C-alpha positions as a Markdown table, in Angstrom:
| # | Residue | x | y | z |
|---|---|---|---|---|
| 1 | Met | 11.2 | -10.3 | 35.5 |
| 2 | Ser | 10.3 | -11.4 | 32.0 |
| 3 | Arg | 9.5 | -14.9 | 31.4 |
| 4 | Asp | 11.9 | -17.2 | 29.5 |
| 5 | Pro | 10.7 | -17.1 | 25.9 |
| 6 | Tyr | 10.9 | -20.7 | 25.1 |
| 7 | Glu | 8.5 | -21.6 | 28.6 |
| 8 | Leu | 6.2 | -18.8 | 26.9 |
| 9 | Leu | 6.0 | -20.8 | 24.2 |
| 10 | Gly | 6.1 | -23.8 | 25.4 |
| 11 | Val | 9.4 | -25.3 | 23.6 |
| 12 | Lys | 12.4 | -27.0 | 24.2 |
| 13 | Arg | 15.5 | -24.6 | 24.1 |
| 14 | Asp | 16.9 | -27.1 | 21.4 |
| 15 | Ala | 13.6 | -26.7 | 19.3 |
| 16 | Thr | 13.9 | -26.2 | 15.4 |
| 17 | Gln | 12.9 | -22.8 | 13.9 |
| 18 | Lys | 10.2 | -24.6 | 12.3 |
| 19 | Glu | 8.8 | -25.7 | 16.1 |
| 20 | Ile | 8.9 | -22.3 | 17.6 |
| 21 | Gln | 6.6 | -21.1 | 14.6 |
| 22 | Ser | 4.3 | -23.9 | 14.9 |
| 23 | Ala | 4.3 | -23.4 | 18.6 |
| 24 | Tyr | 3.5 | -19.5 | 18.1 |
| 25 | Arg | 1.1 | -20.3 | 15.4 |
| 26 | Lys | -1.0 | -22.4 | 17.8 |
| 27 | Leu | -1.2 | -20.4 | 20.5 |
| 28 | Ala | -1.7 | -17.2 | 18.7 |
| 29 | Lys | -4.8 | -18.5 | 16.7 |
| 30 | Lys | -6.6 | -19.5 | 20.4 |
| 31 | Leu | -5.1 | -16.1 | 21.8 |
| 32 | His | -5.5 | -13.6 | 19.2 |
| 33 | Pro | -7.6 | -10.4 | 20.5 |
| 34 | Asp | -9.8 | -10.5 | 17.4 |
| 35 | Leu | -11.0 | -14.2 | 18.6 |
| 36 | Asn | -11.3 | -13.1 | 22.4 |
| 37 | Pro | -12.8 | -9.5 | 22.1 |
| 38 | Gly | -12.6 | -7.9 | 25.4 |
| 39 | Asp | -10.7 | -10.9 | 27.3 |
| 40 | Lys | -7.5 | -9.0 | 28.8 |
| 41 | Glu | -6.1 | -12.0 | 30.5 |
| 42 | Ala | -6.0 | -13.5 | 26.8 |
| 43 | Glu | -4.6 | -10.1 | 25.2 |
| 44 | Arg | -1.8 | -10.2 | 28.2 |
| 45 | Lys | -0.7 | -13.5 | 26.9 |
| 46 | Phe | -0.7 | -12.7 | 23.3 |
| 47 | Lys | 1.2 | -9.8 | 23.7 |
| 48 | Glu | 3.9 | -11.9 | 26.0 |
| 49 | Ile | 3.8 | -15.0 | 23.0 |
| 50 | Ser | 4.3 | -12.0 | 20.7 |
| 51 | Ala | 7.3 | -10.5 | 22.3 |
| 52 | Ala | 9.1 | -14.2 | 23.0 |
| 53 | Tyr | 8.3 | -15.3 | 19.3 |
| 54 | Gly | 10.2 | -11.8 | 18.4 |
| 55 | Ile | 13.0 | -13.2 | 20.2 |
| 56 | Val | 13.4 | -16.6 | 19.7 |
| 57 | Gly | 11.4 | -16.5 | 16.4 |
| 58 | Asp | 14.6 | -14.7 | 15.0 |
| 59 | Glu | 17.5 | -16.7 | 14.3 |
| 60 | Asp | 19.8 | -13.8 | 15.1 |
| 61 | Lys | 18.0 | -12.9 | 18.1 |
| 62 | Arg | 17.4 | -16.1 | 19.1 |
| 63 | Gly | 21.5 | -17.1 | 18.9 |
| 64 | Arg | 22.1 | -13.2 | 20.7 |
| 65 | Phe | 19.6 | -14.6 | 24.0 |
| 66 | Asp | 21.2 | -17.9 | 24.1 |
| 67 | Arg | 24.5 | -16.7 | 24.0 |
| 68 | Gly | 23.1 | -14.5 | 27.2 |
| 69 | Glu | 24.0 | -11.3 | 24.8 |
| 70 | Ile | 20.1 | -9.8 | 25.4 |
| 71 | Asp | 17.8 | -11.0 | 27.7 |
| 72 | Ala | 14.2 | -11.6 | 27.3 |
| 73 | Thr | 13.2 | -8.6 | 26.5 |
| 74 | Gly | 15.6 | -7.8 | 24.0 |
| 75 | Ala | 17.3 | -5.4 | 25.9 |
| 76 | Glu | 21.4 | -5.4 | 25.6 |
| 77 | Gln | 22.7 | -7.4 | 28.8 |
| 78 | Ala | 26.1 | -6.4 | 30.5 |
| 79 | Pro | 29.2 | -8.1 | 29.3 |
| 80 | Arg | 29.6 | -11.4 | 31.2 |
| 81 | Asn | 33.8 | -11.2 | 31.0 |
| 82 | Phe | 34.3 | -7.9 | 32.2 |
| 83 | Tyr | 35.6 | -9.3 | 35.1 |
| 84 | Arg | 38.0 | -12.0 | 33.9 |
| 85 | Asp | 39.3 | -10.1 | 31.2 |
| 86 | Tyr | 41.2 | -7.1 | 34.2 |
| 87 | Ala | 41.6 | -10.0 | 37.0 |
| 88 | Gly | 44.6 | -11.5 | 36.1 |
| 89 | Ser | 46.3 | -7.8 | 36.1 |
| 90 | Ser | 48.3 | -7.0 | 38.9 |
| 91 | Gly | 49.7 | -3.5 | 36.9 |
| 92 | Gln | 49.7 | -0.5 | 38.1 |
| 93 | Gly | 48.2 | 0.7 | 34.6 |
| 94 | Ser | 45.0 | -1.6 | 35.5 |
| 95 | Ala | 41.6 | 0.0 | 35.6 |
| 96 | Tyr | 40.7 | -2.3 | 38.5 |
| 97 | His | 43.9 | -1.8 | 40.5 |
| 98 | Asn | 44.7 | 0.7 | 43.6 |
| 99 | Gly | 47.8 | 1.2 | 45.4 |
| 100 | Gly | 46.2 | -1.5 | 48.2 |
| 101 | Gly | 45.7 | -4.3 | 46.3 |
| 102 | Phe | 42.2 | -3.9 | 45.8 |
| 103 | Ala | 39.7 | -3.9 | 42.9 |
| 104 | Asp | 38.9 | 0.0 | 42.4 |
| 105 | Phe | 35.2 | 0.1 | 41.1 |
| 106 | Gly | 34.9 | 4.3 | 41.5 |
| 107 | Glu | 35.8 | 3.9 | 38.2 |
| 108 | Gly | 33.7 | 1.0 | 36.8 |
| 109 | Glu | 30.6 | 2.5 | 38.2 |
| 110 | Asp | 30.8 | 4.8 | 34.7 |
| 111 | Leu | 30.5 | 1.3 | 32.5 |
| 112 | Phe | 27.3 | 0.2 | 34.7 |
| 113 | Ser | 25.4 | 3.8 | 34.9 |
| 114 | Ser | 26.8 | 4.0 | 31.3 |
| 115 | Phe | 25.2 | 0.5 | 30.3 |
| 116 | Phe | 21.9 | 1.1 | 32.3 |
| 117 | Ser | 20.9 | 4.3 | 30.9 |
| 118 | Arg | 21.4 | 2.6 | 27.2 |
| 119 | Arg | 19.3 | 0.1 | 28.4 |
| 120 | Ala | 16.4 | 3.0 | 29.1 |
| 121 | Arg | 16.9 | 4.7 | 26.0 |
| 122 | Gly | 17.1 | 1.2 | 23.7 |
| 123 | Gly | 13.9 | -0.1 | 25.2 |
| 124 | Gly | 15.3 | -2.1 | 27.4 |
| 125 | Gly | 12.0 | -1.9 | 29.6 |
| 126 | Ser | 9.1 | -4.2 | 29.7 |
| 127 | Ala | 7.7 | -6.2 | 26.1 |
| 128 | Ser | 4.2 | -4.5 | 27.5 |
| 129 | Gly | 5.6 | -0.6 | 26.2 |
| 130 | Met | 7.5 | -1.8 | 23.2 |
| 131 | Gln | 5.9 | -0.4 | 19.9 |
| 132 | Met | 6.4 | -3.8 | 18.0 |
| 133 | Gln | 5.1 | -5.1 | 13.9 |
| 134 | Gly | 2.4 | -7.3 | 13.9 |
| 135 | His | 3.6 | -10.4 | 12.4 |
| 136 | Asp | 3.2 | -11.8 | 8.7 |
| 137 | Arg | 0.5 | -13.9 | 7.9 |
| 138 | His | 1.3 | -17.0 | 5.6 |
| 139 | Phe | -1.3 | -18.7 | 3.0 |
| 140 | Asn | -1.5 | -20.9 | 0.2 |
| 141 | Met | -3.7 | -20.7 | -2.5 |
| 142 | Glu | -4.0 | -22.8 | -5.9 |
| 143 | Val | -4.5 | -20.9 | -9.0 |
| 144 | Glu | -6.2 | -22.0 | -12.0 |
| 145 | Phe | -3.4 | -22.2 | -15.1 |
| 146 | Leu | -5.1 | -19.7 | -17.3 |
| 147 | Asp | -6.1 | -17.3 | -13.9 |
| 148 | Ala | -2.1 | -17.0 | -13.3 |
| 149 | Leu | -1.3 | -16.0 | -17.0 |
| 150 | Asn | -4.0 | -13.3 | -17.3 |
| 151 | Gly | -4.6 | -12.6 | -13.7 |
| 152 | Ala | -7.7 | -12.8 | -11.6 |
| 153 | Ala | -9.0 | -11.6 | -8.2 |
| 154 | Arg | -9.9 | -14.0 | -5.4 |
| 155 | Thr | -10.6 | -14.1 | -1.7 |
| 156 | Val | -8.9 | -15.8 | 1.0 |
| 157 | Ser | -11.1 | -16.4 | 4.6 |
| 158 | Leu | -9.0 | -15.6 | 7.5 |
| 159 | Pro | -9.0 | -18.2 | 10.7 |
| 160 | Asp | -11.0 | -15.5 | 12.3 |
| 161 | Gly | -13.5 | -15.4 | 9.8 |
| 162 | Ala | -13.0 | -12.1 | 8.1 |
| 163 | Thr | -11.9 | -12.4 | 4.5 |
| 164 | Leu | -9.2 | -11.0 | 1.9 |
| 165 | Glu | -9.3 | -9.6 | -1.4 |
| 166 | Val | -6.3 | -11.0 | -3.5 |
| 167 | Lys | -5.7 | -9.9 | -6.6 |
| 168 | Ile | -3.4 | -11.8 | -8.6 |
| 169 | Pro | -0.8 | -10.5 | -11.6 |
| 170 | Ala | -1.4 | -11.6 | -14.9 |
| 171 | Gly | 2.1 | -13.5 | -15.8 |
| 172 | Ser | 2.4 | -15.3 | -12.1 |
| 173 | Lys | 4.3 | -18.2 | -11.6 |
| 174 | Asp | 3.9 | -21.5 | -9.5 |
| 175 | Gly | 5.5 | -21.1 | -6.0 |
| 176 | Gln | 5.5 | -17.5 | -6.3 |
| 177 | Thr | 4.9 | -15.3 | -2.9 |
| 178 | Leu | 2.5 | -12.4 | -3.0 |
| 179 | Arg | 3.1 | -9.6 | -0.6 |
| 180 | Leu | -0.2 | -8.0 | 0.6 |
| 181 | Lys | 1.2 | -4.8 | 2.7 |
| 182 | Gly | -0.6 | -4.0 | 6.1 |
| 183 | Lys | -2.7 | -7.2 | 5.7 |
| 184 | Gly | -1.5 | -9.3 | 8.4 |
| 185 | Glu | -1.2 | -9.6 | 12.4 |
| 186 | Pro | -2.2 | -5.9 | 13.8 |
| 187 | Gly | 0.9 | -4.7 | 15.5 |
| 188 | Phe | 1.2 | -3.9 | 18.7 |
| 189 | Asn | 1.3 | -0.7 | 20.9 |
| 190 | Gly | 0.8 | 1.4 | 17.8 |
| 191 | Gly | 3.3 | -0.6 | 15.8 |
| 192 | Pro | 2.3 | -1.5 | 12.4 |
| 193 | Ala | 0.4 | -4.7 | 11.0 |
| 194 | Gly | 2.6 | -7.3 | 9.3 |
| 195 | Asp | 1.7 | -8.5 | 6.1 |
| 196 | Ala | -0.2 | -11.4 | 4.4 |
| 197 | Leu | 2.3 | -13.4 | 2.4 |
| 198 | Ile | 0.5 | -15.7 | -0.3 |
| 199 | Asp | 2.2 | -18.8 | -1.9 |
| 200 | Ile | 0.7 | -19.4 | -5.3 |
| 201 | Lys | 0.3 | -22.7 | -6.0 |
| 202 | Val | -0.5 | -23.2 | -10.0 |
| 203 | Lys | -3.0 | -25.8 | -11.2 |
| 204 | Pro | -1.7 | -28.0 | -14.1 |
| 205 | His | -3.4 | -27.3 | -17.5 |
| 206 | Pro | -4.6 | -30.6 | -20.0 |
| 207 | Leu | -2.4 | -28.6 | -22.6 |
| 208 | Tyr | -0.3 | -25.9 | -22.1 |
| 209 | Thr | 3.0 | -26.2 | -20.0 |
| 210 | Arg | 5.0 | -23.3 | -19.0 |
| 211 | Asp | 8.4 | -22.8 | -19.8 |
| 212 | Gly | 9.5 | -19.4 | -17.8 |
| 213 | Asp | 7.5 | -16.9 | -19.8 |
| 214 | Asp | 7.3 | -19.1 | -22.9 |
| 215 | Ile | 4.0 | -21.6 | -23.2 |
| 216 | Arg | 4.7 | -24.8 | -24.9 |
| 217 | Phe | 2.1 | -27.4 | -26.6 |
| 218 | Asp | 1.5 | -30.2 | -28.8 |
| 219 | Met | -0.5 | -29.5 | -31.6 |
| 220 | Pro | -1.9 | -32.7 | -33.3 |
| 221 | Ile | -2.1 | -32.2 | -37.5 |
| 222 | Ser | -3.9 | -34.8 | -40.0 |
| 223 | Leu | -1.9 | -36.7 | -42.7 |
| 224 | Arg | -3.2 | -34.5 | -45.3 |
| 225 | Glu | -2.0 | -30.9 | -43.6 |
| 226 | Ala | 1.3 | -32.5 | -42.5 |
| 227 | Val | 1.5 | -33.4 | -46.8 |
| 228 | Leu | -0.1 | -31.1 | -48.2 |
| 229 | Gly | 0.0 | -27.9 | -45.8 |
| 230 | Gly | -2.3 | -25.0 | -45.6 |
| 231 | Lys | -4.3 | -22.9 | -42.7 |
| 232 | Ile | -4.7 | -24.6 | -39.3 |
| 233 | Arg | -6.3 | -23.1 | -36.6 |
| 234 | Val | -4.1 | -22.9 | -33.4 |
| 235 | Pro | -5.4 | -22.4 | -30.0 |
| 236 | Val | -3.3 | -20.1 | -27.9 |
| 237 | Pro | -4.1 | -18.9 | -24.0 |
| 238 | Gly | -5.6 | -15.1 | -25.4 |
| 239 | Gly | -7.4 | -16.8 | -27.9 |
| 240 | Ala | -7.2 | -18.8 | -31.3 |
| 241 | Leu | -4.9 | -18.2 | -34.1 |
| 242 | Asn | -4.5 | -19.3 | -37.8 |
| 243 | Val | -1.7 | -20.4 | -38.8 |
| 244 | Thr | -0.3 | -21.3 | -42.5 |
| 245 | Leu | 1.6 | -25.1 | -42.0 |
| 246 | Ala | 3.9 | -25.5 | -44.7 |
| 247 | Pro | 4.0 | -28.8 | -46.9 |
| 248 | Tyr | 5.7 | -31.7 | -45.5 |
| 249 | Ser | 5.4 | -30.6 | -42.1 |
| 250 | Asn | 6.7 | -33.7 | -39.9 |
| 251 | Thr | 6.2 | -35.1 | -36.6 |
| 252 | Gly | 8.2 | -32.7 | -34.2 |
| 253 | Lys | 8.5 | -29.9 | -36.1 |
| 254 | Val | 8.2 | -26.8 | -33.6 |
| 255 | Leu | 6.3 | -23.4 | -34.7 |
| 256 | Arg | 7.3 | -20.1 | -32.9 |
| 257 | Leu | 4.7 | -17.9 | -32.3 |
| 258 | Lys | 6.2 | -15.1 | -31.1 |
| 259 | Gly | 4.4 | -12.7 | -27.9 |
| 260 | Lys | 1.7 | -15.3 | -27.4 |
| 261 | Gly | 3.3 | -16.7 | -24.0 |
| 262 | Ala | 2.9 | -15.5 | -21.0 |
| 263 | Pro | 3.1 | -11.4 | -19.6 |
| 264 | Asn | 6.8 | -10.7 | -17.9 |
| 265 | Arg | 7.7 | -8.1 | -15.3 |
| 266 | Phe | 9.3 | -6.1 | -18.6 |
| 267 | Gly | 5.9 | -5.3 | -19.9 |
| 268 | Gly | 6.3 | -7.9 | -22.7 |
| 269 | His | 5.1 | -11.3 | -23.3 |
| 270 | Gly | 6.9 | -14.5 | -23.8 |
| 271 | Asp | 6.4 | -17.0 | -27.1 |
| 272 | Ala | 4.2 | -19.6 | -27.5 |
| 273 | Tyr | 5.8 | -23.2 | -29.5 |
| 274 | Val | 3.7 | -25.2 | -31.1 |
| 275 | Thr | 4.6 | -29.1 | -31.6 |
| 276 | Leu | 3.7 | -30.7 | -34.4 |
| 277 | Lys | 2.0 | -34.2 | -34.0 |
| 278 | Ile | 0.5 | -36.1 | -37.1 |
| 279 | Val | -2.3 | -38.0 | -35.8 |
| 280 | Leu | -3.8 | -40.9 | -38.5 |
| 281 | Pro | -7.8 | -41.4 | -38.4 |
| 282 | Asp | -9.0 | -43.5 | -35.7 |
| 283 | Gln | -11.1 | -45.5 | -37.8 |
| 284 | Pro | -9.1 | -47.8 | -40.5 |
| 285 | Asp | -9.1 | -46.1 | -44.0 |
| 286 | Ala | -9.1 | -48.9 | -46.8 |
| 287 | Ala | -8.6 | -46.5 | -49.5 |
| 288 | Leu | -5.6 | -44.8 | -47.1 |
| 289 | Ala | -3.9 | -48.1 | -46.7 |
| 290 | Asp | -4.6 | -49.6 | -50.5 |
| 291 | Phe | -2.5 | -46.2 | -51.4 |
| 292 | Val | -0.1 | -46.7 | -49.0 |
| 293 | Arg | 0.2 | -50.2 | -50.1 |
| 294 | Asp | 1.0 | -49.4 | -53.8 |
| 295 | Trp | 2.8 | -46.6 | -53.0 |
| 296 | Ala | 6.5 | -47.7 | -54.6 |
| 297 | Ala | 8.7 | -44.6 | -53.5 |
| 298 | Gly | 7.3 | -45.6 | -49.9 |
| 299 | Glu | 8.8 | -48.1 | -49.5 |
| 300 | Ala | 12.8 | -46.8 | -50.4 |
| 301 | His | 12.0 | -44.4 | -48.0 |
| 302 | Ser | 13.7 | -45.2 | -44.4 |
| 303 | Pro | 12.9 | -42.7 | -41.7 |
| 304 | Arg | 15.4 | -44.9 | -39.1 |
| 305 | Glu | 18.3 | -44.4 | -41.3 |
| 306 | Thr | 19.9 | -41.6 | -39.1 |
| 307 | Leu | 19.2 | -44.1 | -35.6 |
| 308 | Gly | 21.9 | -46.6 | -37.4 |
| 309 | Ala | 18.6 | -49.2 | -37.2 |
């Protein structure tokens, strides 16, 4: 008789799914066959906890197990209310009535034989004989902003000392999950291996920010460039571009550089949006101060009028 899956995993029946997952992972790391070569007892226990997790680690199966619809191996249980449904019936048409006033189980034998034959065909035997897919492995990976944007290759170290090569696709986003088929826990009794799930955490960049497939950043310009315009060198993730600045380009003006953003899944790229920011010299310039002081038109210029100041 199979043991209670909650008991095997060492959790209470009212444990959360997260607590069940945590308990399974802790036991799996301790009992995994790769970490206990040749240890048949560890292998047996690993199969037991994996079969248990296959029941209560799945919310739907857990609910069915708790309601008594399936047993600890996942096999269908006989309906518990089959007698109650008919016990109140006293008519001659009742399937449980005979002329002597007692329940006639002759026809009911078909119910039981059908149930047990279904159980045999549907994998109702012991868990050790079932083919089961291995569980997924979950990893977190921090990635540099430009590596996520341009694509890169990284290596993940597994708990057993092995390594896993991960290709980060160009255009990967923060919070995105990469799935590597067949790189998870090995299957049981010839079942397929699970997958490796890599959760991407993109580090912030000192200049760029991501906005969907677009890139945004501030571009400092001098007072001379702002007034007279001219060519400026703008750094974008793929390199640097010469951009023509129009005269009288104000702080806050946004330049759109089409196709210079992040790669997207359609084979194209987003755009780069560059916000201009006028920056005065770090050191005071007497000539500049004299010019502004003698600039009569400057006194009439009131940029805060639109604010109602």
